[in-house]
One Martini backbone bead per residue (centre of mass of N, CA, C, O) as a GRO file, in nm:
protein
  111
    1MET     BB    1   5.289  12.732  15.190
    2GLY     BB    2   5.225  13.042  15.005
    3GLY     BB    3   5.018  13.217  14.825
    4LEU     BB    4   5.075  13.156  14.509
    5ALA     BB    5   5.137  12.850  14.547
    6ALA     BB    6   4.871  12.785  14.687
    7ARG     BB    7   4.684  12.875  14.458
    8ARG     BB    8   4.795  12.688  14.241
    9LYS     BB    9   4.723  12.425  14.388
   10GLY     BB   10   4.413  12.483  14.403
   11SER     BB   11   4.370  12.512  14.100
   12ALA     BB   12   4.467  12.234  14.007
   13TRP     BB   13   4.253  12.080  14.180
   14ALA     BB   14   4.002  12.204  14.041
   15LEU     BB   15   4.066  12.099  13.763
   16LYS     BB   16   4.072  11.803  13.840
   17VAL     BB   17   3.778  11.793  13.943
   18LYS     BB   18   3.645  11.885  13.678
   19SER     BB   19   3.761  11.646  13.510
   20TRP     BB   20   3.641  11.422  13.672
   21LEU     BB   21   3.344  11.498  13.635
   22GLU     BB   22   3.352  11.487  13.322
   23GLY     BB   23   3.432  11.180  13.308
   24TYR     BB   24   3.123  11.131  13.426
   25GLY     BB   25   2.940  11.340  13.226
   26HIS     BB   26   2.968  11.626  13.346
   27HIS     BB   27   2.875  11.958  13.339
   28VAL     BB   28   3.091  12.214  13.419
   29VAL     BB   29   3.060  12.523  13.625
   30PRO     BB   30   3.213  12.777  13.682
   31THR     BB   31   3.165  13.055  13.887
   32MET     BB   32   3.448  13.122  13.789
   33GLN     BB   33   3.748  13.134  13.728
   34ILE     BB   34   3.928  12.853  13.788
   35THR     BB   35   4.190  13.022  13.876
   36ASP     BB   36   4.012  13.188  14.120
   37ALA     BB   37   3.840  12.925  14.190
   38GLU     BB   38   3.687  12.627  14.368
   39ASP     BB   39   3.395  12.661  14.252
   40MET     BB   40   3.105  12.455  14.133
   41LEU     BB   41   2.875  12.348  13.879
   42ILE     BB   42   2.628  12.131  13.775
   43ALA     BB   43   2.418  12.169  13.524
   44ALA     BB   44   2.210  11.918  13.585
   45ILE     BB   45   2.274  12.017  13.915
   46PRO     BB   46   2.170  12.310  14.055
   47TRP     BB   47   2.166  12.207  14.372
   48LEU     BB   48   2.480  12.171  14.330
   49SER     BB   49   2.782  12.241  14.520
   50VAL     BB   50   3.133  12.262  14.446
   51GLU     BB   51   3.426  12.231  14.653
   52ALA     BB   52   3.776  12.280  14.622
   53LYS     BB   53   4.045  12.129  14.818
   54ASN     BB   54   4.407  12.220  14.886
   55HIS     BB   55   4.560  12.158  15.195
   56ALA     BB   56   4.765  12.094  15.452
   57SER     BB   57   4.510  12.163  15.629
   58MET     BB   58   4.222  12.073  15.787
   59THR     BB   59   3.901  12.288  15.782
   60LEU     BB   60   3.607  12.168  15.776
   61ALA     BB   61   3.419  12.377  15.897
   62ALA     BB   62   3.496  12.617  15.715
   63TRP     BB   63   3.447  12.486  15.446
   64VAL     BB   64   3.143  12.414  15.483
   65ASP     BB   65   3.051  12.696  15.540
   66GLN     BB   66   3.144  12.823  15.273
   67SER     BB   67   2.992  12.636  15.079
   68GLU     BB   68   2.709  12.715  15.187
   69ARG     BB   69   2.722  13.013  15.114
   70GLN     BB   70   2.781  12.971  14.804
   71ALA     BB   71   2.530  12.808  14.737
   72ALA     BB   72   2.328  13.034  14.826
   73THR     BB   73   2.423  13.237  14.605
   74ARG     BB   74   2.352  13.003  14.370
   75GLY     BB   75   2.081  12.829  14.464
   76ALA     BB   76   2.188  12.608  14.621
   77THR     BB   77   2.120  12.327  14.864
   78VAL     BB   78   2.393  12.171  14.798
   79ALA     BB   79   2.711  12.105  14.965
   80VAL     BB   80   3.047  12.034  14.870
   81VAL     BB   81   3.375  11.892  14.963
   82VAL     BB   82   3.672  11.841  14.769
   83HIS     BB   83   3.938  11.681  14.917
   84HIS     BB   84   4.255  11.634  14.957
   85ARG     BB   85   4.456  11.340  14.991
   86LYS     BB   86   4.720  11.265  15.142
   87GLY     BB   87   4.921  11.084  14.901
   88LYS     BB   88   4.694  11.143  14.678
   89ALA     BB   89   4.614  11.206  14.334
   90SER     BB   90   4.327  11.116  14.316
   91VAL     BB   91   3.998  11.191  14.330
   92ASP     BB   92   3.895  10.903  14.401
   93ASP     BB   93   4.062  10.952  14.698
   94ALA     BB   94   3.899  11.159  14.798
   95TYR     BB   95   3.720  11.380  14.990
   96VAL     BB   96   3.377  11.413  15.098
   97THR     BB   97   3.211  11.702  15.244
   98MET     BB   98   2.921  11.762  15.456
   99SER     BB   99   2.636  11.840  15.578
  100GLY     BB  100   2.368  11.722  15.716
  101ARG     BB  101   2.168  11.895  15.558
  102SER     BB  102   2.288  11.826  15.272
  103PHE     BB  103   2.238  11.523  15.290
  104ALA     BB  104   1.928  11.528  15.337
  105GLU     BB  105   1.869  11.691  15.065
  106MET     BB  106   1.995  11.486  14.878
  107LEU     BB  107   1.807  11.253  14.943
  108ARG     BB  108   1.548  11.386  14.878
  109ARG     BB  109   1.617  11.439  14.570
  110THR     BB  110   1.709  11.115  14.505
  111LEU     BB  111   1.442  10.944  14.634
   0.00000   0.00000   0.00000
């Protein structure tokens, strides 16, 4: 899958992640139009940036690096990637990946 079809797949996953977060009571703010971008912020947690990914192959290092760069441009100090788990439809079954730095910062902010 490439080009437009892949972008549609990614956008559909981003919308699913957004709805999932909203289902848990979070007000989600896409950083751009949700159809054009896969990253979003949670209004009540401005230090957290969420990146949604749905690709055939996982490139975790590149995704985490990208999420960290995007978080920094938005003033967020913690970046996570919510990536689709092959064979699973629900975001509850997705993987969430972050750098060790983001993990330590998240713990510092929440404990």
